C-alpha positions, 0 to 999 in steps of 0.5 A: 315264327313256328308255333309250337304244340305239345301233348301226350300220345298212346301208340300201339304196334302190331308186328307183321309176319316176315317177309323173305322177299323184304328182308326176312327176319333181318328186317321187323315190320310193324303197324302204328296206330296212335292217338294224339292229345292235347295241342293235336287232338288226332289218330295216325296210322302207319308202318314202321321198318326196323333193323337190330344188329349184332351189337347190344343196343344198336338198331334203326328204324324208319316209319311214316304214318299219316295223321288226321285231326285237329291241330290248334282248331285247325282240321286235316291230314298230314304225313310224319317221316321217322328216321331213327338210330340207336347207337350202343344205348344212344338214341338219335331221333328225326321226325318231319312232316312231309312237305306238301302232305298237309290238306284241308285247313293244314295245307302248307303246314311245315316242321318237325315233332320231337318225341320223348318217353319216360316212366312207360309214357310218350309225349310230343312236341311239335315245332310247326308253320302253317300260314293263316288261311287265305 
């Protein structure tokens, strides 16, 4: 039975210079720095690649971030993988815990995260499974 964790987070993005060997100006690269609050008290560091198109409101991005902190009282790290698209203004987002990326008390953590943004504020819902420690 999945467990749900909820809360808010802040994210800072740091755009990186374009690299002709890695797609040049066609691909934007950003560093991510997040602070999670609520059931997940953690920080994360990550990298995002994004591409826009000639059609207004259409784009795509991928990102990986390593999360370090406490999830419902259990500490460790895990990796989130993002895949997002925007089709003429309609978003689709998948954020998944990378299998077997959990460490310490988060070993065998699995699940997915949804992210909402309203009034400039970000919130998350993490649906996860985590076996009890042996």
